[in-house]
C-alpha positions in Angstrom: -13.6 5.6 -0.9 -14.3 9.1 0.4 -11.8 11.9 0.3 -8.6 12.6 -1.5 -6.3 9.7 -2.6 -2.7 10.2 -3.6 -0.5 7.7 -5.3 3.3 8.2 -5.3 5.9 5.7 -6.5 9.4 5.8 -8.0 8.3 3.4 -10.7 6.3 4.9 -13.6 4.7 1.5 -14.4 3.3 1.3 -10.9 1.9 4.9 -11.2 0.3 4.0 -14.6 -1.3 0.9 -13.1 -2.8 2.7 -10.2 -3.9 5.6 -12.4 -5.9 3.2 -14.5 -7.4 1.3 -11.6 -8.1 4.3 -9.5 -9.1 7.2 -11.8 -10.1 9.3 -8.8 -6.5 9.2 -7.5 -4.1 12.0 -7.9 -0.8 10.7 -9.2 2.3 12.4 -7.7 6.0 12.1 -8.5 8.1 11.5 -5.4 9.4 15.1 -5.3 5.9 16.5 -5.7 4.7 14.4 -2.8 7.5 15.6 -0.6 6.8 19.2 -1.5 3.1 18.9 -0.6 3.9 17.2 2.7 6.4 20.0 3.4 3.5 22.5 2.9 1.4 20.6 5.5 -1.0 19.1 2.9 -2.3 15.6 3.6 -4.5 13.2 1.6 -7.2 11.0 3.2 -5.5 7.9 1.7 -2.0 7.3 0.2 -0.4 4.6 -1.8 3.4 5.0 -1.5 6.6 3.1 -2.3 8.2 1.6 0.8 11.7 2.9 0.0 10.2 6.4 -0.7 8.4 6.3 2.7 11.6 5.4 4.5 13.3 8.4 2.9 10.8 10.9 4.3 11.5 12.9 7.4 10.4 11.2 10.6 7.7 13.7 11.3 6.3 13.3 7.8 6.3 9.5 8.2 4.5 9.8 11.6 1.8 12.0 10.0 1.3 9.6 7.2 0.8 6.7 9.7 -2.2 8.5 11.1 -4.0 8.5 7.8 -7.2 6.5 7.6 -5.6 4.4 4.8 -1.9 4.0 4.0 -0.9 1.4 1.5 2.8 0.7 1.3 3.9 -1.0 -2.0 7.3 -2.4 -1.5 9.8 -4.9 -2.7 11.5 -4.8 0.8 11.0 -7.7 3.1 8.4 -6.9 5.7 10.8 -8.1 8.4 13.4 -5.5 7.2 11.0 -2.6 7.7 11.0 -0.8 11.1 8.1 -2.0 13.1 6.9 1.5 14.0 6.6 2.2 10.3 4.2 -0.6 9.5 2.2 -0.8 12.7 -0.4 2.0 12.2 -4.1 1.0 12.4 -4.8 2.0 8.9 -1.6 0.6 7.3 -1.4 -2.2 4.8 1.6 -3.6 2.8 1.4 -4.7 -0.8 4.5 -6.7 -1.6 6.2 -6.2 -5.0 6.0 -8.0 -7.3 2.3 -8.5 -6.8 -0.3 -10.5 -8.7 -3.7 -9.4 -9.9 -5.5 -10.9 -6.8 -3.2 -8.9 -4.4 -3.8 -5.7 -6.3 -7.6 -6.3 -6.3 -7.5 -6.9 -2.6 -5.5 -3.7 -2.0 -8.0 -1.7 -4.1 -10.9 -3.2 -2.2 -9.3 -2.3 1.1 -8.6 1.3 -0.1 -12.2 1.7 -1.1 -13.4 0.3 2.2 -15.3 -2.6 0.6 -17.1 -4.8 3.1 -15.1 -7.9 3.9 -11.9 -6.4 2.4 -8.8 -7.3 4.2 -7.0 -6.0 6.1 -9.3 -4.3 8.5 -8.4 -0.6 9.2 -8.7 -1.5 12.9 -6.0 -4.2 12.7 -3.3 -3.7 15.3 -0.5 -4.6 13.0 0.1 -4.0 9.3 -1.5 -6.7 7.3 0.2 -8.1 4.3 -2.2 -7.8 1.3 -1.7 -11.2 -0.3 -4.5 -13.4 -1.4 -2.4 -15.5 -3.7 -3.7 -18.9 -4.5 -1.5 -21.8 -3.5 0.6 -23.1 -6.3 -0.7 -26.2 -7.9 1.5 -29.2 -7.5 3.1 -30.4 -10.7 2.0 -33.9 -11.6 -0.1 -36.1 -9.4 0.2 -36.9 -5.8 1.1 -40.5 -5.2 -1.8 -42.6 -4.0 -1.6 -45.0 -1.1 
């Protein structure tokens, strides 16, 4: 990952998790993120809480959608988010709660790892979920 990466979330546990996984990231409280955006500062990549993103001024949201990588971590249903908010070419959504595989896929994507999904050229926000299918309990009946 080249450039400056910021992480902002309302949940301290999420901030701690990303701080551990991405030591190069700058961890920002929501009010600090808003202050920096208000001063015209922009990162190269941003991880942000979905509700926090919705609370930003429309112009700030539009600026963030033009970032090379914007990872929205949210407990909101994708269908309940405005389409224009999640349709940027460098936008991905990580649904909360997420599992380790989802988190690893998101970090791979942020770092631009080859083969990482979603592609930054995707026309619609990709949902970062690589969860393995649940195993069936018991055995399937045989014919």
